[in-house]
C-alpha positions in Angstrom: 1.6 -27.0 -15.6 4.8 -25.1 -15.3 5.0 -21.3 -15.2 6.7 -19.3 -17.9 9.6 -17.0 -16.9 7.4 -13.9 -16.7 4.8 -15.6 -14.5 7.6 -16.9 -12.2 8.9 -13.4 -11.8 5.3 -12.2 -11.1 5.0 -14.9 -8.4 8.2 -13.5 -6.8 6.9 -9.9 -6.9 3.6 -11.0 -5.4 5.4 -13.0 -2.6 3.1 -15.9 -3.1 3.8 -19.3 -4.7 0.9 -21.0 -6.4 0.2 -24.7 -5.9 -2.0 -24.4 -9.0 -0.1 -22.3 -11.5 -2.9 -22.4 -14.0 -4.9 -20.0 -11.7 -2.2 -17.4 -12.1 -2.0 -17.8 -15.8 -5.8 -17.4 -16.1 -5.7 -14.3 -13.8 -3.4 -12.5 -16.3 -5.2 -13.7 -19.5 -7.2 -10.9 -21.1 -10.3 -11.7 -23.1 -8.4 -10.9 -26.3 -6.3 -14.0 -25.7 -8.9 -16.4 -24.6 -9.8 -19.5 -26.7 -10.3 -23.2 -26.5 -8.4 -24.5 -23.4 -7.5 -21.0 -22.3 -9.9 -19.2 -20.0 -9.7 -15.4 -19.6 -9.7 -13.6 -16.2 -13.3 -12.2 -16.2 -14.8 -14.7 -13.8 -11.8 -14.4 -11.5 -12.1 -10.6 -11.6 -15.7 -11.0 -10.5 -14.7 -13.1 -7.5 -11.6 -11.1 -6.7 -13.6 -7.9 -6.4 -15.7 -9.5 -3.7 -12.7 -10.9 -1.8 -11.0 -7.5 -2.0 -14.2 -5.8 -0.6 -14.4 -8.1 2.4 -10.7 -7.7 3.2 -10.9 -3.9 3.0 -14.1 -3.7 5.0 -12.6 -5.7 7.8 -9.3 -3.7 7.6 -11.1 -0.4 7.8 -13.0 -1.5 10.9 -9.8 -2.4 12.6 -7.9 0.7 11.4 -10.4 3.1 12.9 -12.6 1.6 15.6 -14.6 4.9 16.1 -15.4 5.6 12.4 -19.0 6.0 11.5 -20.6 4.3 8.4 -20.6 7.7 6.7 -16.8 7.9 7.2 -16.1 4.3 6.3 -18.0 4.3 3.0 -15.8 6.8 1.0 -12.7 5.2 2.5 -13.8 1.8 1.3 -14.5 3.2 -2.1 -11.1 4.7 -2.3 -9.4 1.4 -1.5 -11.4 -0.8 -3.9 -11.9 1.4 -6.9 -10.4 0.4 -10.2 -7.8 3.2 -10.1 -6.4 1.9 -6.9 -6.3 -1.7 -8.1 -4.5 -0.5 -11.2 -2.0 1.4 -9.1 -1.2 -1.7 -7.0 -1.0 -3.7 -10.2 1.7 -1.3 -11.5 3.7 -1.6 -8.3 4.0 -5.4 -8.8 4.2 -4.9 -12.6 1.3 -7.2 -13.5 1.4 -5.5 -16.9 4.6 -7.3 -17.8 2.9 -10.6 -17.4 -0.5 -9.8 -19.1 -1.5 -12.2 -21.9 -3.0 -9.9 -24.5 -4.2 -10.2 -28.1 -2.4 -8.3 -30.8 -4.9 -5.5 -30.9 -4.6 -4.8 -27.2 -0.8 -5.0 -27.4 -0.8 -2.4 -30.1 -3.0 0.0 -28.2 -1.0 0.0 -25.0 -3.0 -2.7 -23.1 -0.3 -3.3 -20.6 -0.7 0.3 -19.4 -4.5 0.5 -19.4 -6.1 1.2 -16.1 -9.1 -1.1 -16.7 -7.0 -4.1 -17.8 -4.6 -3.7 -14.9 -7.3 -3.2 -12.3 -9.2 -6.3 -13.6 -6.0 -8.4 -13.5 -5.2 -7.3 -10.0 -8.6 -8.4 -8.8 -8.3 -11.6 -10.7 -4.9 -12.3 -9.1 -6.5 -11.9 -5.6 -9.2 -14.4 -6.6 -6.5 -16.8 -7.9 -4.7 -16.7 -4.6 -8.1 -17.1 -2.8 -8.9 -20.3 -4.8 -5.3 -21.6 -4.5 -4.6 -20.9 -0.8 -7.9 -19.9 0.9 -9.1 -16.6 2.4 -6.2 -16.3 4.8 -3.7 -16.3 1.9 -5.7 -13.8 -0.1 -6.1 -11.6 2.9 -2.4 -11.6 3.7 -1.5 -10.8 0.1 -4.0 -8.0 -0.1 -3.1 -6.4 3.2 0.6 -6.5 2.2 0.0 -4.8 -1.1 -2.6 -2.3 0.2 -0.8 -1.6 3.5 0.3 2.0 3.0 -3.1 2.8 1.3 -5.0 1.6 4.4 -2.7 3.7 6.6 -3.3 6.8 4.5 -6.9 6.1 3.6 -8.3 9.3 5.1 -6.4 11.4 2.5 -6.9 9.0 -0.3 -10.7 9.1 0.2 -10.7 12.7 -0.9 -11.2 13.4 -4.6 -7.6 13.7 -5.9 -8.1 16.8 -8.0 -9.8 18.5 -5.0 -7.0 17.5 -2.7 -4.3 18.8 -5.0 -6.1 22.1 -5.5 -6.5 22.5 -1.7 -2.7 21.7 -1.3 -1.9 24.3 -3.9 -4.2 27.0 -2.4 -2.8 26.4 1.1 0.6 27.4 -0.3 -0.6 30.4 -2.3 -0.1 28.7 -5.6 -2.3 28.9 -8.7 -4.8 26.1 -9.3 -3.3 23.0 -11.1 -3.5 22.7 -14.9 -4.5 19.6 -16.7 -3.1 19.1 -20.2 -3.8 16.3 -22.6 -0.4 15.2 -23.9 -1.3 12.1 -25.9 -4.2 10.1 -27.2 -3.9 6.7 -28.7 -6.1 3.7 -29.6 -9.2 3.5 -31.9 -12.0 6.1 -31.8 -14.3 3.6 -30.0 -11.7 2.9 -27.2 -9.4 5.9 -26.9 -6.6 6.1 -24.3 -5.7 9.5 -22.9 -2.5 10.7 -21.3 -3.0 13.7 -19.0 -0.3 15.8 -17.4 -1.1 17.6 -14.1 1.1 20.6 -13.5 1.6 23.1 -10.7 2.9 26.7 -11.1 6.0 25.5 -9.3 6.9 23.4 -12.3 6.1 20.1 -10.6 4.2 17.7 -12.8 3.0 14.1 -13.2 1.4 12.2 -16.0 -1.2 9.4 -16.0 -3.0 7.3 -18.7 -6.6 6.0 -18.6 -9.5 5.2 -20.9 -11.2 8.5 -20.2 -10.1 12.0 -19.4 -11.6 12.2 -16.0 -9.9 9.1 -14.8 -6.6 10.2 -16.3 -6.9 13.6 -14.6 -7.7 12.0 -11.2 -4.7 9.6 -11.6 -2.4 12.4 -12.6 -3.5 14.6 -9.7 -3.0 11.7 -7.3 0.5 11.0 -8.6 1.5 14.7 -8.4 0.1 15.1 -4.9 2.1 12.1 -3.8 5.2 13.5 -5.4 5.1 17.0 -3.9 4.2 15.6 -0.5 7.2 13.3 -0.6 9.4 16.1 -1.7 8.3 18.4 1.1 8.5 15.7 3.8 
């Protein structure tokens, strides 16, 4: 099976070439596009979640050899949670290659955190099945590298961390504004803007307000830290 142009480009962004291209196609196929002869990515997502967990657990032990289990647990959760997987998926633009049904396309499926996070885990599983654990580990460590290095900060609740950052500088607490809502009533998608009294702001989209607020806070915190660096 030959890869389509969008999947070849995704291969390049991932930095991994598949011996079994069908695995990559399955990894980016949402349930809304599954059918006879075309499996969706749910089973791969299940496996990828476990592979990611093992890679991150080992990486954390090596990153901080003195950390206690109580310190490691929130760091681990910060690295493997769906929001983080979706962030990584956005960085390699998995959304551009997602195979979605018409309904998901119309409701912004390529931007949905859950779909992106699931696809990222499925891609990890696809690499694992195609090239073994070493290949999956190398891919994951490359894509998660900066997050592992900064995991102590990322393990904090993003809204709390942003508020602490603002208070330390004598600023008012951040504001969170719903700027858009799309999708059907049973599956809404929220866009939230996090804003500081300095005028700095960042937006994020998710399937519930809490996740969108957390993602917006995280994006804004990263932006102001980079600007002040």
